[in-house]
PyMOL CGO cylinders between C-alpha atoms (Angstrom):
from pymol import cmd
from pymol.cgo import CYLINDER

trace = [
    CYLINDER, -20.70, -39.78, -29.65, -22.30, -40.30, -26.28, 0.3, 1, 1, 1, 1, 1, 1,
    CYLINDER, -22.30, -40.30, -26.28, -23.08, -36.58, -25.97, 0.3, 1, 1, 1, 1, 1, 1,
    CYLINDER, -23.08, -36.58, -25.97, -24.58, -36.53, -29.48, 0.3, 1, 1, 1, 1, 1, 1,
    CYLINDER, -24.58, -36.53, -29.48, -26.85, -39.44, -28.60, 0.3, 1, 1, 1, 1, 1, 1,
    CYLINDER, -26.85, -39.44, -28.60, -28.08, -37.63, -25.49, 0.3, 1, 1, 1, 1, 1, 1,
    CYLINDER, -28.08, -37.63, -25.49, -28.80, -34.40, -27.36, 0.3, 1, 1, 1, 1, 1, 1,
    CYLINDER, -28.80, -34.40, -27.36, -30.56, -36.16, -30.26, 0.3, 1, 1, 1, 1, 1, 1,
    CYLINDER, -30.56, -36.16, -30.26, -33.63, -36.77, -28.11, 0.3, 1, 1, 1, 1, 1, 1,
    CYLINDER, -33.63, -36.77, -28.11, -33.77, -33.15, -26.91, 0.3, 1, 1, 1, 1, 1, 1,
    CYLINDER, -33.77, -33.15, -26.91, -37.03, -31.38, -27.86, 0.3, 1, 1, 1, 1, 1, 1,
    CYLINDER, -37.03, -31.38, -27.86, -35.73, -27.82, -27.39, 0.3, 1, 1, 1, 1, 1, 1,
    CYLINDER, -35.73, -27.82, -27.39, -34.73, -26.15, -30.66, 0.3, 1, 1, 1, 1, 1, 1,
    CYLINDER, -34.73, -26.15, -30.66, -34.14, -22.37, -30.45, 0.3, 1, 1, 1, 1, 1, 1,
    CYLINDER, -34.14, -22.37, -30.45, -35.11, -20.11, -33.33, 0.3, 1, 1, 1, 1, 1, 1,
    CYLINDER, -35.11, -20.11, -33.33, -31.99, -18.37, -34.54, 0.3, 1, 1, 1, 1, 1, 1,
    CYLINDER, -31.99, -18.37, -34.54, -32.33, -15.41, -36.87, 0.3, 1, 1, 1, 1, 1, 1,
    CYLINDER, -32.33, -15.41, -36.87, -29.26, -15.60, -39.05, 0.3, 1, 1, 1, 1, 1, 1,
    CYLINDER, -29.26, -15.60, -39.05, -30.17, -12.62, -41.24, 0.3, 1, 1, 1, 1, 1, 1,
    CYLINDER, -30.17, -12.62, -41.24, -29.85, -10.01, -38.51, 0.3, 1, 1, 1, 1, 1, 1,
    CYLINDER, -29.85, -10.01, -38.51, -27.67, -7.12, -39.58, 0.3, 1, 1, 1, 1, 1, 1,
    CYLINDER, -27.67, -7.12, -39.58, -26.62, -4.27, -37.39, 0.3, 1, 1, 1, 1, 1, 1,
    CYLINDER, -26.62, -4.27, -37.39, -27.37, -0.89, -38.91, 0.3, 1, 1, 1, 1, 1, 1,
    CYLINDER, -27.37, -0.89, -38.91, -24.76, 1.76, -38.13, 0.3, 1, 1, 1, 1, 1, 1,
    CYLINDER, -24.76, 1.76, -38.13, -26.12, 4.57, -35.99, 0.3, 1, 1, 1, 1, 1, 1,
    CYLINDER, -26.12, 4.57, -35.99, -24.79, 7.99, -36.88, 0.3, 1, 1, 1, 1, 1, 1,
    CYLINDER, -24.79, 7.99, -36.88, -25.64, 10.46, -34.13, 0.3, 1, 1, 1, 1, 1, 1,
    CYLINDER, -25.64, 10.46, -34.13, -25.42, 8.81, -30.76, 0.3, 1, 1, 1, 1, 1, 1,
    CYLINDER, -25.42, 8.81, -30.76, -25.83, 11.29, -27.94, 0.3, 1, 1, 1, 1, 1, 1,
    CYLINDER, -25.83, 11.29, -27.94, -24.93, 10.43, -24.41, 0.3, 1, 1, 1, 1, 1, 1,
    CYLINDER, -24.93, 10.43, -24.41, -26.39, 12.64, -21.71, 0.3, 1, 1, 1, 1, 1, 1,
    CYLINDER, -26.39, 12.64, -21.71, -23.72, 14.38, -19.68, 0.3, 1, 1, 1, 1, 1, 1,
    CYLINDER, -23.72, 14.38, -19.68, -20.85, 13.64, -22.08, 0.3, 1, 1, 1, 1, 1, 1,
    CYLINDER, -20.85, 13.64, -22.08, -20.25, 17.34, -22.83, 0.3, 1, 1, 1, 1, 1, 1,
    CYLINDER, -20.25, 17.34, -22.83, -20.12, 18.15, -19.11, 0.3, 1, 1, 1, 1, 1, 1,
    CYLINDER, -20.12, 18.15, -19.11, -17.77, 15.22, -18.50, 0.3, 1, 1, 1, 1, 1, 1,
    CYLINDER, -17.77, 15.22, -18.50, -15.37, 16.38, -21.24, 0.3, 1, 1, 1, 1, 1, 1,
    CYLINDER, -15.37, 16.38, -21.24, -15.47, 19.98, -19.94, 0.3, 1, 1, 1, 1, 1, 1,
    CYLINDER, -15.47, 19.98, -19.94, -14.68, 18.81, -16.41, 0.3, 1, 1, 1, 1, 1, 1,
    CYLINDER, -14.68, 18.81, -16.41, -11.86, 16.62, -17.72, 0.3, 1, 1, 1, 1, 1, 1,
    CYLINDER, -11.86, 16.62, -17.72, -10.31, 19.58, -19.57, 0.3, 1, 1, 1, 1, 1, 1,
    CYLINDER, -10.31, 19.58, -19.57, -10.75, 21.80, -16.50, 0.3, 1, 1, 1, 1, 1, 1,
    CYLINDER, -10.75, 21.80, -16.50, -9.04, 19.20, -14.30, 0.3, 1, 1, 1, 1, 1, 1,
    CYLINDER, -9.04, 19.20, -14.30, -6.12, 18.91, -16.72, 0.3, 1, 1, 1, 1, 1, 1,
    CYLINDER, -6.12, 18.91, -16.72, -5.78, 22.71, -16.83, 0.3, 1, 1, 1, 1, 1, 1,
    CYLINDER, -5.78, 22.71, -16.83, -5.85, 22.96, -13.02, 0.3, 1, 1, 1, 1, 1, 1,
    CYLINDER, -5.85, 22.96, -13.02, -3.21, 20.22, -12.67, 0.3, 1, 1, 1, 1, 1, 1,
    CYLINDER, -3.21, 20.22, -12.67, -0.97, 22.04, -15.16, 0.3, 1, 1, 1, 1, 1, 1,
    CYLINDER, -0.97, 22.04, -15.16, -1.37, 25.34, -13.27, 0.3, 1, 1, 1, 1, 1, 1,
    CYLINDER, -1.37, 25.34, -13.27, -0.67, 23.59, -9.95, 0.3, 1, 1, 1, 1, 1, 1,
    CYLINDER, -0.67, 23.59, -9.95, 2.47, 22.01, -11.38, 0.3, 1, 1, 1, 1, 1, 1,
    CYLINDER, 2.47, 22.01, -11.38, 3.67, 25.40, -12.68, 0.3, 1, 1, 1, 1, 1, 1,
    CYLINDER, 3.67, 25.40, -12.68, 3.04, 27.03, -9.27, 0.3, 1, 1, 1, 1, 1, 1,
    CYLINDER, 3.04, 27.03, -9.27, 4.91, 24.25, -7.45, 0.3, 1, 1, 1, 1, 1, 1,
    CYLINDER, 4.91, 24.25, -7.45, 7.80, 24.49, -9.89, 0.3, 1, 1, 1, 1, 1, 1,
    CYLINDER, 7.80, 24.49, -9.89, 7.98, 28.25, -9.41, 0.3, 1, 1, 1, 1, 1, 1,
    CYLINDER, 7.98, 28.25, -9.41, 7.88, 28.01, -5.62, 0.3, 1, 1, 1, 1, 1, 1,
    CYLINDER, 7.88, 28.01, -5.62, 9.87, 24.87, -4.84, 0.3, 1, 1, 1, 1, 1, 1,
    CYLINDER, 9.87, 24.87, -4.84, 12.62, 25.04, -7.45, 0.3, 1, 1, 1, 1, 1, 1,
    CYLINDER, 12.62, 25.04, -7.45, 14.58, 27.81, -5.73, 0.3, 1, 1, 1, 1, 1, 1,
    CYLINDER, 14.58, 27.81, -5.73, 17.90, 26.55, -7.08, 0.3, 1, 1, 1, 1, 1, 1,
    CYLINDER, 17.90, 26.55, -7.08, 16.77, 27.18, -10.64, 0.3, 1, 1, 1, 1, 1, 1,
    CYLINDER, 16.77, 27.18, -10.64, 15.27, 30.60, -9.92, 0.3, 1, 1, 1, 1, 1, 1,
    CYLINDER, 15.27, 30.60, -9.92, 17.95, 31.95, -7.58, 0.3, 1, 1, 1, 1, 1, 1,
    CYLINDER, 17.95, 31.95, -7.58, 20.60, 34.14, -9.16, 0.3, 1, 1, 1, 1, 1, 1,
    CYLINDER, 20.60, 34.14, -9.16, 23.59, 34.88, -6.95, 0.3, 1, 1, 1, 1, 1, 1,
    CYLINDER, 23.59, 34.88, -6.95, 24.59, 37.91, -9.03, 0.3, 1, 1, 1, 1, 1, 1,
    CYLINDER, 24.59, 37.91, -9.03, 21.31, 39.70, -8.22, 0.3, 1, 1, 1, 1, 1, 1,
    CYLINDER, 21.31, 39.70, -8.22, 22.52, 40.12, -4.62, 0.3, 1, 1, 1, 1, 1, 1,
    CYLINDER, 22.52, 40.12, -4.62, 25.66, 42.20, -5.04, 0.3, 1, 1, 1, 1, 1, 1,
    CYLINDER, 25.66, 42.20, -5.04, 26.15, 43.58, -1.53, 0.3, 1, 1, 1, 1, 1, 1,
    CYLINDER, 26.15, 43.58, -1.53, 26.26, 41.57, 1.63, 0.3, 1, 1, 1, 1, 1, 1,
    CYLINDER, 26.26, 41.57, 1.63, 27.18, 42.20, 5.25, 0.3, 1, 1, 1, 1, 1, 1,
    CYLINDER, 27.18, 42.20, 5.25, 30.80, 41.78, 6.24, 0.3, 1, 1, 1, 1, 1, 1,
    CYLINDER, 30.80, 41.78, 6.24, 31.16, 40.66, 9.82, 0.3, 1, 1, 1, 1, 1, 1,
    CYLINDER, 31.16, 40.66, 9.82, 33.88, 42.09, 12.04, 0.3, 1, 1, 1, 1, 1, 1,
    CYLINDER, 33.88, 42.09, 12.04, 35.11, 40.56, 15.26, 0.3, 1, 1, 1, 1, 1, 1,
    CYLINDER, 35.11, 40.56, 15.26, 34.50, 42.53, 18.46, 0.3, 1, 1, 1, 1, 1, 1,
    CYLINDER, 34.50, 42.53, 18.46, 36.28, 42.34, 21.80, 0.3, 1, 1, 1, 1, 1, 1,
    CYLINDER, 36.28, 42.34, 21.80, 34.25, 40.68, 24.52, 0.3, 1, 1, 1, 1, 1, 1,
    CYLINDER, 34.25, 40.68, 24.52, 36.04, 42.63, 27.24, 0.3, 1, 1, 1, 1, 1, 1,
    CYLINDER, 36.04, 42.63, 27.24, 34.35, 45.86, 26.17, 0.3, 1, 1, 1, 1, 1, 1,
    CYLINDER, 34.35, 45.86, 26.17, 30.85, 44.46, 26.30, 0.3, 1, 1, 1, 1, 1, 1,
    CYLINDER, 30.85, 44.46, 26.30, 28.97, 45.90, 29.29, 0.3, 1, 1, 1, 1, 1, 1,
    CYLINDER, 28.97, 45.90, 29.29, 26.19, 44.12, 31.05, 0.3, 1, 1, 1, 1, 1, 1,
    CYLINDER, 26.19, 44.12, 31.05, 23.48, 46.22, 32.60, 0.3, 1, 1, 1, 1, 1, 1,
    CYLINDER, 23.48, 46.22, 32.60, 22.26, 44.94, 35.95, 0.3, 1, 1, 1, 1, 1, 1,
    CYLINDER, 22.26, 44.94, 35.95, 18.91, 45.70, 37.36, 0.3, 1, 1, 1, 1, 1, 1,
    CYLINDER, 18.91, 45.70, 37.36, 19.05, 47.47, 40.67, 0.3, 1, 1, 1, 1, 1, 1,
    CYLINDER, 19.05, 47.47, 40.67, 17.09, 45.96, 43.54, 0.3, 1, 1, 1, 1, 1, 1,
]
cmd.load_cgo(trace, "trace")
């Protein structure tokens, strides 16, 4: 009640337009939106390509096939007593 009494003597009364209606706008163009969307698609494409390259390079376990390498070197022991050392002459 006290607040109402204080505001009753106030001389300021704003004009409020209650009949304002917003009209829907159909074609709203934003400058640079096409470029932004193109760059966004390009970035997504580049990230996908990067991910595919990394997967191809770093996932060796998935890409390695042991059966593709049929032959391998068989090591044989050798006697150390038959190894000759060549000395440089002074």
